[in-house]
N, C-alpha and C positions, 0 to 999 in steps of 0.2 A: 739670464739668458748661458750662463753656467751650462742651466740644466738641456737645452733646444739644442744648443751643441753636441752634448753628450748621444741626447736622442737620436738627435741625425747618425751619429757616426753610429750608431745600437741598431738603424732601419740598413744604411749602406753596407756596411757587415753582415747582417742578415741576410742581403736580397747577392752580395757579392756569392756569399756562401748558397745558397738559392742557387742559383745559375752555372757555377760550379760543381754541387750534387749532380744537378736536375744535365751537368750538358756529361757529366760523366757519366751517369747511368743509362742512357736515350737507349744504348740497345745497340750500337749504330754497327750495323751490317760485318763491315769491315775490320771490327775490332782492330782499334789503333792499325789503320791500314798501314800507315809507315811502319811500326813493328812490328812490319808479318812482311816476308816472305814473297809476295806472291809473283807465280808466271802467268803472264799475258798467252792465251791460246791460242794463234790464227783455225778459225771455224771454220775455213776448207777442208782442217787435217783432220776433223776429228770421225773419225765412225760410231753405228753405232755396235752396242753392243745388248748388255740388259737395263732391267731399274736404275739397278745403282755400278751397274762397270762400263765405260765405253776405252774407244782407243782412238789415240793421237797419236800423229807419224809413229814412232816406234817403243809408243808405250802403252801398258794396258793403266788405267786410271779406276781404280776402286777408291767411290766413293764415301768419306769415312762417315762413322756418324748412322747408319741408318742398313739394315736391309730387306731388300724387294723383293716381290715374288721372282721366284722361279721361270729361265725359259728352256729350250730344246739349248743342248749343249750335249750332244754325243761324244765328243772326247772328253768331259766330266763323268761321262757314267749318266746324266740327264739325259733321258728319253721321249718325254713329255712337257707338254709347257705347266705351271703350277696355276691355278684361279687367278686371275690380273696379272701374269707375268710381261704377255704382252703389252697390254693397257699402260705399267708402270715403264717397259721400254719405248715404246711410241712415246708418252709423256716427254720422258727424260730426254730424248733427241729431239725433239721438240722446242721444247726450252732453250738448248742450247744453242740450236742452229738461228732460233728468234731473236737470241738475246747482243745486243751490244757490243757487250763486253764477257768474257768469259777468261776468266782467271781460276787458277788453284794454288792450294799453300799445301807443300809436299811434305810427309813426316815420314812414311819408310816405307818399304818393301813387303809385304808379305809372305808370306811361307810359299805361294802359286808366282811369286815374281809381278805382282802387280804396285805399281806404285799404290800405297793409300794416300785419300789427297782428300781435303775440303773444297770444295768448287765454292765456287762465287758463277752467280749468274748479275750481273748492272750490278755487282754489288751483296747480292742477297745469296745464302743460303741454297745453292740447288736441296741438300739435304732436306731444308724447311717445308721449300713447296711440295717435294714427295710424304712430304707427312703430312702434311694439311688435304692432301688433295685424297690421303689414304692409302697409297701404295706403295707405302714403308714401313717397316716399326724401327724404334730406334735400339740406339745399340750401345751409347755411349755409358748408359746403367748395366753392362755389363761388361765393359772392354777401357772403358774410363771417360778422359778427356785427353788424354794424346799428349798433355802439354799445352792444350788449350783450352781453357775452363771458361771463357771468356764463349768461342764459339758451340760450347760442348751445351754450355747454360742454355740456350738457345733454343737447341736442337732437344733437350728434355723438355722446355716451356712449351715446344710448338706439336712435342709428342702427349702433353698434360691438355693440351688445352685441344686436341682434336679428337677425334669418332676412333674408335679403334679400328685398326681394316679389317676390311670382312671375308679375307684370307688366315688359313694358319704359319702359324713363325716357317717362314723359310725355312729355318735349319732345322725345323722337328718334320719340315715336311720332304727336308733332302734325308734326312736317315731312313727314312720309309720307300721313299722313288727310284737313291741315288742307286744304280749298278755299278758295285764295287769289281776291279778287273780285280783277278786274285794272281798273287805272284810265283 
């Protein structure tokens, strides 16, 4: 009888530990949503820019973890579209507008005054959508996890599982095509 009780206790402990481990490693896109300071966006105030940037009210939000191909930005010295740039821009704004809930997790402003943020659409990372569609390169391996290792891991995993984008890395393309103003 004692043998059976001990065996049952071991089985219960095994199943409990399995459930705890499984629930903890599920990869819930909201990465422990209660611990994150997600800010909900009023979709009617979103305006398009390019594949990795959009405008929200008085903010310019730059999506963390990715680099999408460039489109014309004369004010930044970009006078032609990079291949796939328009396609990435259209996909980004379509995903944002079709989502039921859009939220962002702010990180910090970059040197251009844009707010760097992880963006979630219906609880899923927008960066992952763009990587899986072949319309963005991941930048986590260069810039690091920015204090969000679980989110960074999902971006890296999406990049690893997805085919390489069919365009040149945007930072390399910018080096050759961007016209800088002389001071």
